[in-house]
matplotlib code that plots the C-alpha trace (Angstrom):
import matplotlib.pyplot as plt

x = [-0.1, 1.2, 2.4, 0.2, -3.0, -4.6, -6.6, -9.0, -11.2, -15.0, -13.8, -11.5, -14.0, -15.8, -18.4, -16.4, -13.5, -12.8, -9.9, -9.5, -7.5, -7.0, -6.8, -5.9, -8.3, -6.5, -7.4, -6.0, -8.3, -11.7, -10.6, -9.6, -12.5, -14.4, -12.9, -13.4, -17.2, -17.9, -18.9, -18.4, -20.9, -19.4, -19.9, -17.1, -14.6, -15.6, -14.9, -16.6, -20.2, -19.2, -19.2, -22.5, -23.5, -25.1, -21.0, -19.4, -17.2, -15.9, -17.1, -15.4, -17.6, -19.6, -18.9, -15.1, -15.1, -17.5, -14.6, -13.0, -15.1, -14.4, -10.8, -10.9, -13.2, -11.0, -7.5, -8.0, -11.1, -12.1, -9.1, -8.3, -11.6, -14.4, -17.4, -19.9, -22.7, -25.0, -23.8, -26.4, -24.9, -26.4, -23.9, -23.6, -21.3, -19.4, -15.6, -13.3, -9.9, -7.3, -9.5, -8.3, -11.0, -10.7, -12.8, -14.0, -15.4, -16.8, -18.2, -21.7, -23.1, -22.3, -24.3, -22.4, -24.9, -24.3, -21.2, -22.2, -20.0, -22.2, -20.6, -20.9, -19.4, -18.1, -16.1, -15.3, -12.7, -12.1, -14.0, -17.4, -19.1, -19.3, -20.6, -22.3, -23.7, -23.8, -22.5, -23.4, -19.9, -19.0, -16.2, -14.5, -14.2, -10.6, -9.4, -9.0]
y = [0.3, 3.8, 5.6, 8.5, 6.1, 5.8, 2.6, 2.9, -0.5, 0.3, -0.7, 2.4, 5.4, 7.8, 10.4, 13.4, 12.4, 14.2, 14.3, 16.6, 17.2, 20.0, 20.2, 23.5, 22.5, 23.0, 22.8, 19.8, 18.6, 19.2, 18.0, 15.1, 14.3, 15.6, 12.9, 9.9, 10.8, 11.9, 15.0, 17.8, 20.2, 23.6, 25.5, 23.1, 23.7, 26.2, 30.1, 31.6, 29.5, 30.0, 33.6, 33.9, 31.5, 33.0, 32.2, 34.7, 32.0, 28.3, 25.8, 23.0, 20.0, 19.3, 16.2, 16.6, 18.5, 16.2, 13.3, 14.8, 13.6, 10.2, 10.9, 11.5, 8.4, 6.3, 7.4, 9.0, 8.2, 5.5, 4.9, 1.8, -1.1, 1.4, 0.8, 3.5, 2.7, 6.3, 9.9, 13.2, 16.5, 20.3, 22.0, 25.9, 27.7, 27.3, 26.0, 27.3, 26.9, 27.8, 27.4, 25.5, 23.3, 21.3, 18.6, 17.5, 14.4, 14.1, 10.5, 11.4, 8.7, 4.5, 1.5, -1.4, -3.8, -3.0, -1.9, 1.6, 5.3, 8.2, 10.9, 14.8, 15.6, 19.5, 20.7, 24.8, 27.1, 29.7, 28.6, 29.2, 25.7, 24.3, 21.0, 20.1, 16.4, 13.2, 9.9, 6.4, 3.9, 0.5, -0.6, -3.6, -4.8, -5.6, -8.6, -11.6]
z = [-0.1, -1.0, 2.1, 0.9, 1.5, 4.9, 5.9, 8.7, 9.6, 11.0, 14.7, 13.8, 13.0, 15.2, 14.4, 13.9, 12.6, 9.7, 6.2, 3.3, 0.5, -1.7, -6.1, -8.3, -10.9, -14.6, -18.3, -18.6, -15.6, -17.6, -21.0, -19.5, -17.2, -20.3, -22.2, -19.6, -19.2, -22.6, -21.1, -24.0, -22.7, -24.1, -21.0, -19.8, -23.1, -25.4, -24.0, -27.1, -26.2, -22.0, -22.4, -23.4, -20.3, -16.9, -15.3, -18.0, -18.7, -19.1, -15.4, -14.2, -14.6, -11.4, -11.1, -11.4, -7.9, -6.8, -7.8, -5.1, -2.7, -4.1, -3.7, 0.1, 0.6, -0.9, 0.6, 3.6, 5.5, 5.6, 2.8, 0.9, 0.7, 1.6, -0.9, -2.1, -1.3, -1.8, -2.2, -2.6, -4.2, -4.4, -6.6, -5.0, -7.2, -10.0, -9.8, -12.8, -13.8, -11.6, -8.6, -5.7, -4.6, -0.8, -0.6, 2.9, 4.4, 8.3, 10.0, 11.4, 12.3, 12.0, 11.3, 13.3, 11.6, 7.9, 8.4, 7.2, 7.7, 6.9, 6.2, 5.2, 2.3, 1.6, -1.1, -1.4, -3.0, -0.7, 1.9, -0.4, -0.6, -4.3, -3.1, -0.6, 0.2, 2.5, 1.5, 2.5, 2.5, 3.8, 5.6, 6.6, 10.0, 11.8, 10.5, 13.7]

ax = plt.figure().add_subplot(projection="3d")
ax.plot(x, y, z, "-o")
ax.set_aspect("equal")
plt.show()
């Protein structure tokens, strides 16, 4: 396992635990995401088109920013082996090229019978919420 990955078992988790990561969105990130997701909406890729929208310029895909939540869940808290069960998302503001998005997750509930963990999920740019939601993940028990 890589040194930058953190692994928590279900028994290690407590309400209030949190983790975060930050990433500055580049033009390359937007083009790569468009290629992988097949979302070629010109609001993301075409400055001339995007300048005529309510955002007055290109914006990143909302799901690109939301993907940073997945990165926190899979590498920091709960970490490797955590399996997504559900996610709600509310997109609050656009993310632009050059914005640094901070994705944070915080444990809000534990369901021992199912080994489910509920986490508040939040992405911010400059302290301002851009994506808000809640995730449910399944986490392994500590091996005996």
